[in-house]
N, C-alpha and C positions, 0 to 999 in steps of 0.2 A: 373573864368569860369562862363559864363552866360547861362541862360536857355531860350529856345525859347518856347513861348506859342502860340498855334494855335487856332484860333477861327473859328468856322464854322458859317457863316451867311447865311440866306436864299438868294436865287438868286435875289429875288425882291429888297433886300437892296443893293446888290452889283451892279446891273445894267449890261450894256453891257461891254464886255472887250474893252480895248483901241484898236484903229486901228492898232497899231504896233503889238499887240498880235495876232490879226486876220491875219495880213500880214505874220507873222512868221509861223502861223499854215498853211496858204495857201502854203507857201514855202516848209514846211515839206511835205505836200501832193504832191507838184510838184516833190520834191526830191524822194519821195517814188515811184511815177509813173515812173520817169526816171530810178530808180533802177530796177523796175519790167520790164521795156522795155529792159534794159541791160541784165537781166537774160533771158528773152525771146530770145534775140539775141544770147547769149552764148549757150542756149539750142539748137537753130537751128544750130549753128556751130558744136556743139557736134554731132548732128544727121548726118551732112555731113561727119564728121570725122569717125564716126562709119561705115557709108556706104563705105568710102574710104578704111579703114583698115580691115573691117570685111568681113565675107563670110557667105553664108546661112548655118544654122544649120539643124538638122534633121527635125525640124518643118517648115523649109523654111524661117525662120526669120533671119535677118542679126545679126551676133554675133561676138564679138571681146573680146579677153582676156584683163582684166584691165591692166596688165603689158605692153601689146602692146600699148595701149592708153597712158599710163603714160610715157613710154620711147620714144614715137614718138616726134621728134624734132618740127614738125609743131604744134602738140597739146601743147607741152610745151610753145611755143611762143604765141599761141592763148588764152590759158586759164590762168587767174591769179590764179584761185582757182578751179582746175578741180574737186576735191572731192565735193565742194559745187555745182558745175554745175551738176554733176552726181546726187546728192541728189535732186536738184530742178527738174531735168528731171524725176527721179523716182517718186517724189511726184505728178507730172503731168501725170503719167502713160504713158510716152513716151518711157521709157526704163525700164528694170527690171534687178536686180542682187540679189544674195543671200546676206543676212545680211543688216545691217543698214548703215555701213560705210566701205569704201574700203581703205586700207592702202598699200602703196608701199612695195613690198617684201612679206608681209604676204598674200596678196590677189591677187598676180600677175596672178594666174591661174583661177580667178573667171570670168565667162562669163558675159559680159554686152550685153544684148539682146535688139535690137530695136523692140518695139512693134507696132509702127506706120510706115506706108510706106511713 
């Protein structure tokens, strides 16, 4: 069994990272950007589906029950990870719902409210 020893050297002694490392970092940034764009797209699709399935609540905002969203065939085909898309939309303050995470069955009666028109 061997041991690894790590040395920390000043940046001046190490120099610039190789071009391949820089290219890989750029690719990671591009992938991150593509993932963010995909999340934005899925959030927009979610907004459209909430409008399609929901109805105005007492405050005049469009609202739909989580169970209705989760069981809808079109939503099931559109979203790879609906719970993740819901969390992303909540984080961006596009929708609101009670709690941190919605689970099928347990939270079917929780209202998902569209905050933006």
